[in-house]
N, C-alpha and C positions, 0 to 999 in steps of 0.2 A: 560227567560232572554234575554235582545238585543242583537242585535250582536255589541254593542258597548260594552256591559259591559260586554261579552262574550271576545272579544277580550283582554278587559284591566285585565282579570282574567287570562286569559292564558297567558299576557305577564308578568305577577306578578308572574306568577307559576316558568314560567321558568328564570324568575330571581333568584328565591327561588334556583331552581336546582342549578345553574349556581354559584352559592354561595357554595352550599354543594361540589359541585367539589374541587370547589377551595382549600375550607378548607382540602380536603380529600385528594388532590394531589397540593398542592403547585407551581405553575407555574409564570413565568418573568410576569409582567404588560401589556402583549398582549391580555390578554382575551377577545375574542369578545361577542357578545351575544350568549347564547346557544341557538338554535332553534332543537326542539325535533322532531326528528322523528320515522319510525318502521321498526324494520331489517323483509326482505320480505322472505329472503333469504339467506343459505350458504351451499357453496358446496366446497370442498376443504379447500383454505386458504381463499377464495373468498367472502365478504361479503356484501349481497345487502339492501340497507333501501331505503325507499322511505318518502318523509316528510321533507328529512331533505339535503336543500341545502348547497352545503358547494362547496369553490373552493378548486382545485386540490393543496395536498401535505398539506392542512389544516388537524389540526387534529379533531377525535371523540370518545366520550367515549359512547360504547355499555354495558348494564346491564345484567348480568349473575344471576344465581341462588344464593338466600344469599348475594343479594345487591351489589354486589362485581360488580367494572368496570373493563371493557379491555380497553383499547387505542389500538387504530386504525388509521389511512390515510387514505385518500380518493386520489386514484392512479386513478380513472376512473369515467366516468357517460354516460348512454345512455341515453334518454329521461326523465322521471321521475325517473330513478334509477342512486345510488349512490354507485360505487363500493368502498367497504373500505377492508384493509391489516390488520390484528394486529402485535402487537408490541410482543405480550404474546401469552401462549397457550389459547382456547375458550372453556376448561371444564367448563359446566355449563349455556352453552349457552341457550337460549328458543328462540322458534317462536314469532312475536311478538314482539322482545324485546325492550325498550327504548336506540334509537339515539341521542346520542346530540355534537353537533358543541361547541368543546371549543375556537377553536383560531385559526386563519388564515394560522400560518407558526409553523416550529418546532425553539427551541431557546436551542441554546449550553450555561449551565451556563462555565465562563472562571476564569480564576485568578491566583497567584501566589501559594494558597489554591492547585491547582493541582499535584504539584509538588510532587512525591513521593507516589503517588497513584494511584490504580486501580480501575477503573469503566468500568460500562457495556456502552449497546449503548445508554440506556435511562440517565448516568451520575448519575449511583447510584452506591457506594461505595461499592465492592465486598472484600477490605481486611479488613472487619470490624473494623474498626479506625474514626468512626461515619461521621457526613454529615461536610458535603463542603462547607464552605462560600463562595458564588461566590461574584469580583469585578464587573463582567458583565456580560452582555449577546450577542453571535453573533447567527445568523442564522446557520442555518443546511446547506444550499444551498450555503453560502461565497457569497461575491460580487466580481464582476470581474473586474479584472484590465486594464486600458489599456493598450497595449502590447509596446506602444511609452513612456510610464511611467515608466517600469520597467528597472530597473539599471543592466545593459549588464555582463554578468558571466567575471569576468577579474580574481579573485584570485581561487587558486589551495586548493583543502581541503584535509586536511589530514585523511586517513580514517583508516591506523594505518598496512593497508595489503600492504607486499611487490607487488605481481603480480598487485595487481590495483593503488597504487602509481606512480610505476616507467611506466607501460606499457602502462595502460588506466586511466592517471589523470582526477579525477576528480575535478569540478569546484562548488565552492560556489553558488548554487541556479540550480544545476542541478540535473535533474529527471531522473532516469535511474532504468532500468529494469533488475531485476537478474532471468535469463529463465533457468529453472532445472526442471528435472524430479522429480520421488520421490526416497527420499535416497541415496541422490549425496552430500550433507551437505551444502544444502544452508541455514537450522537454525542454521549451526555451524558458518558460512561465517557472515550471520547477527548477530549475538551474538558479533564475534567478532568485528566489527565496531562498534557494539554499542559501548564497553568497549571502543576503542581506537580512537573512531572518533573526531577530535576537536568543538565542537559543546559546544552553550551554555546550549539549554535545548534539549533533544530528548522526543519525541512523536513515543508512538509505537501502532499502531493498529491491532491487534490478531484478524483478519477475516475467519472465518468459521471453526478455526483449530479445533483440538481437544482439549480436555478440558484440559487432560492432561499436554498438553503443555503448558498451561498458569502461571500452578506453577512455571514449571520448567523452561521459561524464567524469570520468577522473580524471583526467587531465586538462580537457578544456572547462568544464561546468564549476565543479571543485578546485581544482588548481592547486598547488602548494600549500596554500593557509587555509585553503577549506577543510582539505584534506587532514589537516591536523588535527580538528577535533570532531572527525566524524571516520565512523566505520561503513563497510559497506560492503554490501552481503546481495552477487552477483550469483545469478541462478539463468544461464539464457535460453532461448525458446527450443534447444536441443536437446537437452538435457529430460527424462523419464518427469513421465507430473508427480511422481510423488518426491522428485527433488526441487523439482517447482514446486510444489506444497511446502516442503522442511526450510525450504529459503523464506518465504512470507515468516512461517512460522517462527525460525529462528531470528529473523530482525526485529521479529516483535519481541522476542523474550530478550534479547541482548538489548531495546530501549529501557522493558521494566527494570531489567537491573539498575541502568544509570539512573531510571527512576526512584529510586529504589535508595539511592545514596542522595538524596533530595535535589538531582540535576533537572534540570527545563530540559527537555529532551523533543528536537522535531525529526521526526519519520515522517520519510518520504515514501512510501508506495506505489512502484509503479509495476505492473496495474493492479490494480483489485482482480479486472475482467482476467486477465490470462491464471489467476490463482483460480478462480470460479471454475477456469477451462479444463487447471489440468484437477480438482475433484471431481468435473464431468468427468473424464478420459478411466477416473480410477474408478468414482460409479459406477460405469456404464461396464466396466470390464468384469465386475464380479457381479453383474446381473441386475442391479438397481432399475427401475420399471423409468424411462423417462417418462418428463411430465410435462413440463412448458418451454416450450421449442428445444424439445432434446436434453434439459438437465433435468438430474435426476434431484429426489427430495434432499440428498445427503447434501447439494451445491447454498442451498437456502438455508441447514442448518449452518453451515462451515463459516458463513458470510460474517453473519453477529457473533459468532465465538471471536473469530480473529479481532472486529474492530474493537470489539464493550471491551477488550485488554489495550485498546489506547484510554488515554482521558488521564482526569488528575488521579495522584496517588489517594491512600488515607493517611490521617496526621499529620496533614503537608508535608508530606515527604517528597512534592517533587511534582512532575505531569509532563507528560507524552500530547504534546500537540501534533495530530495526526493529517499529513492529505494523501488519499488515497487516487489515483487517476484510475478513472472509469471508461473505457473504450465505446462508443457509442458505435454499432454497428449500421451503417449507410446514416448517420447522423439521425437513426433514429433516438427520440430521447424513452421511449416507452420501450423499447429494447427489457428483454426480463432481467439483465445483470444491473442496468442500470434504473431500474423501477425499483428494486430490490433495494440498492445502494439507498438511494433515497428517502429511504422509510428508516432507514438505523445510521443514517450518518445526522451531523447538529450541522448540518448548511453544504448547499453545492455552488459549485460555480462553473457555471457552461461557459467554454467556448465554441463557438459559432462560425463554421467556413463562409457566412457570408459578408461576418466583419475584417476576419483573417483574408479574403479575397479582396476586402477594397484596401487594403494595405496598413490596415491600423493593428498593429501589436501591444502591450497583449489585446488578444482577440477573443475579451470577456463582454456576455453578454448582458448586461446591468440589468435589463430587466426583467429577466428568467431564473438569477440567480436568489439565492437566499442564503441569509447565516441567520442560524434562529438561535444566540444568542447576542443578537443587537442590545436588545430591550436591558439586557443585565451591564451590560459595558461602555452604554452612549448616553448622554445627556438628552433631555427634549430639544433643546437648538440643533444638536446634533440630527438626532431624529428627524426633523422638518426641514433638514436642509436634504437628505436623503431621497426622502418622500417627493418632495419638490424638484430634483432632477429626474426623479423616476420619474413624475410623471411631465414633465418637458419632454424628454426621451420619448416614452409611451406617445403623444400628441404628435409629433413628427414621423415617426414612424407611420402611426395609422393615415397621414396624409402624404407620404413618401412619392407614391407614385405621379399623383398629383402633380406635387414639385417638382421632381423629374423634368416632367413635361410642359413646367409653365404656366397646368392649367387652375394653381389654388387660387384665389383671390383675397390681398392682404385683406384684414376686417373680418372674414368671417367666424374666425375663431382667435380669442386676445392671447390662449394658452399654444397655439401654433405660431400666431403671431411672432410671443417671445422665445419662442423656440428656433426658429428662424432668426432671430438676432444673435443669439446666445450659440446657436451651433457649431460656426469655426473654433469657437472656446471650449464647449464641451468635447468636442474632439481631440483636442491640442491637451485639452484635461485627463482625457485617457487611454491617450499615447502615453507612451514610456518606450526609451531606451534600454538595450539590457544590460548598458553598463553605467545606467541611473540610479541612484538608488531613495527613495522618498520616505524617509520616517513619517510617524503617525502623527503627529502634529505638524509635518510643513505638507499631510496629504489634508488635514482638517485647514488646516487656514489655506489653503490652496483653494477648496471646494466652495470655502466661507467666501473667498474675492468671488470665484465664477460666480455666484447666487446672487450678492448684496453687491454690485457693482450695477447702476442703475443710469447707467450711461447707456449701455444697450439697449437696456430696456428702452427709454426717452426715445434713441434714435427710432425704435423700432413703430413707438405710437407716433410718432412725426410722419412716418412714412405711409400709416395707413389714415392719419387725418385726412378729411375733406379738404 
């Protein structure tokens, strides 16, 4: 056989193979010409292939025993070797298996048909309700928006939680971090905001969490009514790191599509830390050097790339208000991911174990929590009341130990005396039952009543008078 005939035969064979792959795995119309390579090495979750030149981020399929194909993504290359990371288990993988490049980039099916559905990181329905008919396709990595074209944050968003609405007001299009250790009510607070936030569409990304929590969140937290306007992307902890990474990217892409339709979207990502852990596993597997506490540099590049996709759209096209949970290992607020997240988010709400152990929920530590858009969405009188309450709480907590043992002498500090008189009312104001909703106006009015009530202050003065 001549060299020209051999080349034509190989090209025809690749075309037939690409057609078979397309029939078995329907994809958007951006299929590239399949080029076949050979699997040379498999160590851990990293696969090395040769003869399959494909750009970073493109997809390849690896053949396993029994004719099954495993979807992978190109995560690196060295010389003639291409490094692949799978999105599913590698059971049945064989040496010298065929590797075929299928498309240049990941695509996300989008459309109103996603509302009320629960899908995985590949867009496959998990709820057993049949296939989803897409209205279009979005790139998994999204499209950057010119920062000068974004609409400014100027409107307050009602999240239904009194402590947040009154003391840490959220703006429509803001990116907020929920910083918490394990077992301090993070998921409960997310559930409250899911039910009570004023948004057109809710997109939930359950990334790297326990599989049991997926059904609990869908049935107990969202409920039938909440699910009707929601899309849930679930990638539990037992999925490969690339699948967890894609779960966060897919949830964000879906939120972007609804934003582009002019809707106001609430994006809940639980959690940003698991997203970082997935990227750490990928980076270390392909040979990246560990830097801060074992995290490779790519982790700190991926975080802002994900977060910056949320926010207000251009030309008044809609908004994505995003809440990202951040797990603080050992309640350490200076943990690398927590520290990096604080720098790129528009504010942070801290939940502390001390407050949760005292039986107060939500366990929000108002003193160390910050909303960076408060100046744009509040008036001077509102800001003055927020500062006053924070001053009272700081004064009380500074003398907490003396107050607990009865060693504090009333009259020593007028601010502490006022805090003592108002403390039961402050605790009642900060606490809220999960079945109770408090809108922005009601929360603001409750704050005004709490601080403008002179009865408690007068009683305090009488008790300290000689």
